[in-house]
Structures are given as C-alpha cells and as structure tokens.
C-alpha positions in Angstrom: -56.0 198.1 116.2 -53.9 197.3 113.1 -50.2 196.9 112.9 -48.7 196.6 109.4 -45.3 196.4 107.9 -43.8 196.9 104.5 -40.7 195.4 103.1 -37.4 197.4 103.3 -35.2 196.0 100.6 -31.5 196.3 100.5 -29.0 195.1 97.9 -28.5 191.4 98.2 -31.9 190.7 99.8 -33.6 187.6 98.5 -36.6 187.6 100.8 -39.3 190.3 101.0 -42.0 190.0 103.6 -45.0 192.3 104.3 -48.2 192.0 106.2 -50.3 193.1 109.1 -51.9 192.1 112.4 -55.5 193.2 113.0 -56.6 193.0 116.6 -60.2 193.4 117.7 -62.0 192.9 121.0 -64.5 190.0 121.0 -66.4 190.6 124.2 -64.3 192.9 126.3 -62.5 189.9 127.7 -61.1 188.1 124.6 -59.4 189.4 121.5 -59.3 188.2 117.9 -56.0 188.5 116.1 -55.8 188.2 112.3 -52.5 187.8 110.5 -52.0 188.6 106.9 -48.6 188.0 105.4 -47.1 187.9 101.9 -43.6 186.8 101.2 -41.5 186.7 98.0 -38.3 184.7 97.9 -35.9 184.9 95.0 -33.5 182.0 94.7 -31.1 181.4 91.8 -31.1 177.8 90.7 -31.5 176.1 87.3 -35.1 176.1 85.9 -35.4 172.3 85.9 -34.9 172.3 89.7 -37.7 174.9 90.2 -40.4 172.2 89.9 -38.7 170.2 92.6 -37.6 173.0 95.0 -40.5 175.5 94.9 -42.8 173.3 97.0 -40.1 172.7 99.6 -39.3 176.4 99.9 -43.0 177.2 100.2 -43.3 174.6 103.0 -40.3 176.1 104.8 -41.8 179.6 104.6 -45.2 178.3 105.9 -43.3 176.5 108.8 -41.6 179.7 109.7 -44.9 181.6 109.8 -46.5 178.9 112.0 -43.5 179.1 114.4 -43.8 182.9 114.5 -47.6 182.7 115.2 -47.0 180.0 117.9 -44.4 182.1 119.6 -46.7 185.1 119.6 -49.6 183.0 121.0 -47.4 181.8 123.8 -46.4 185.3 124.7 -50.0 186.5 124.6 -51.0 183.7 127.0 -48.1 184.5 129.3 -49.1 188.2 129.3 -52.8 187.3 130.0 -51.7 185.0 132.8 -49.6 187.8 134.3 -52.4 190.3 134.0 -54.8 187.9 135.7 -52.4 187.4 138.6 -52.0 191.2 139.1 -55.8 191.8 139.0 
C-alpha cells in the first residue's frame, strides 16, 4: 500500500513538503514502512547569511521529520499492542 501527498501551496507559504509512505508485509506478521519526503523552504535573508543559516535550517527540518517518524512508530506500536490484546 502506498500513501502519497503533494504540496498545496497558498499565497504566503514558505514551506512545501511532498512525499509518500510505502507499506509492505514482511512475513504476514510484520510490516516494512518506507518514508520518502522532500521539502523546500524559502526564507528571505541576506545572501551572506545563507552560508551560516542553511545548515541550521536543514537540521531543523531533519529534526522535525525524525520527530514525525518517531510519533508514528509509537502509534504503530500502540496499535499493535492493542491488536495483540484483542486477539
């Protein structure tokens, strides 16, 4: 199963994110989830600051993605635990 999303831009947006989840069964009991994401952030600041700020902005984006994945992993584990209790 694949779930994908495309950016919906509106006036004033400075971040555009798109990507997909691809979920496959490993052995009928476990699943593999693959995340693909792409983000573009437009920030207005003087060119001389770009060299200094671009790595920090990239790190923040990567941190947000890690937090998102971590939250999803916790929810998947919770759902699996609930399913096991009800079996």
